[in-house]
C-alpha positions in Angstrom: -56.6 129.5 108.5 -53.7 127.0 110.2 -50.7 128.6 109.9 -47.0 126.3 109.0 -46.8 125.3 112.9 -50.3 124.0 113.0 -50.4 122.0 109.8 -52.9 119.0 110.0 -51.0 115.7 110.5 -52.5 112.4 108.4 -51.0 108.9 109.0 -51.4 106.4 106.9 -52.7 102.4 108.2 -54.1 99.4 106.5 -56.3 96.6 107.9 -58.9 94.1 106.9 -62.3 94.7 107.4 -64.3 91.2 108.5 -67.5 92.5 110.4 -70.2 95.0 110.6 -68.2 95.6 114.3 -64.9 96.6 112.0 -67.1 100.2 111.1 -66.4 101.7 114.2 -62.8 101.9 114.2 -62.8 102.4 110.5 -64.8 105.6 111.2 -63.1 106.2 114.1 -59.2 106.0 112.6 -61.2 108.5 109.3 -62.2 111.0 112.1 -58.4 110.9 113.2 -56.7 111.4 110.2 -55.6 108.7 109.1 -55.4 107.6 105.6 -57.2 104.3 105.6 -56.8 101.3 103.3 -59.0 98.2 103.7 -59.2 95.0 102.3 -62.4 94.4 101.5 -61.7 90.2 101.1 -62.9 88.6 104.2 -66.1 90.3 104.0 -67.2 89.7 100.8 -66.5 86.1 102.1 -69.5 86.6 104.3 -71.5 87.5 101.0 -72.0 90.2 99.1 -75.5 91.7 100.9 -73.6 92.4 104.2 -70.3 93.8 102.1 -72.5 96.7 100.2 -74.1 97.1 103.1 -70.9 97.2 105.1 -69.2 99.3 102.1 -71.7 102.0 101.7 -71.8 103.0 105.7 -68.6 103.7 105.4 -69.2 105.6 102.2 -71.7 108.1 103.9 -70.3 108.7 107.0 -66.9 109.6 105.1 -68.1 112.0 102.7 -70.3 113.4 105.0 -67.8 114.3 107.3 -65.9 115.9 103.9 -63.5 113.6 103.6 -63.0 110.7 99.7 -63.3 107.0 98.9 -61.8 105.4 96.1 -61.5 101.5 95.0 -58.0 100.1 94.8 -58.7 96.8 92.9 -60.4 94.0 93.4 -60.4 93.6 97.3 -58.8 96.6 99.1 -60.5 100.5 99.4 -58.4 103.7 100.5 -60.6 106.7 102.5 -59.2 109.9 103.4 -60.1 112.5 105.6 -61.4 115.5 105.0 -58.6 117.4 103.1 -57.6 115.3 101.2 -59.2 114.4 98.2 -58.5 111.0 95.8 -57.1 111.9 92.5 -58.6 110.2 89.6 -57.4 109.8 86.3 -60.6 109.8 84.1 -57.8 109.2 81.0 -56.6 105.9 81.5 
């Protein structure tokens, strides 16, 4: 268990994902304690099939390492590293 002086630092970043090659950077950022807000519009413009494939790759990775993932509206996704959870208000 971490002491007060050893608390994990988390960072927030935001960028667009355009291709399958961008998945590597997303994985690296989450692994390095970044909370990532992805804009997926450029990916959506390439087609539904490729978008689903890329989003599934990211989801499987983030969940397998103990992180979390959720949609933010129509064109954004938030990813968190292990130890950070996304609140989902099911009542609204």
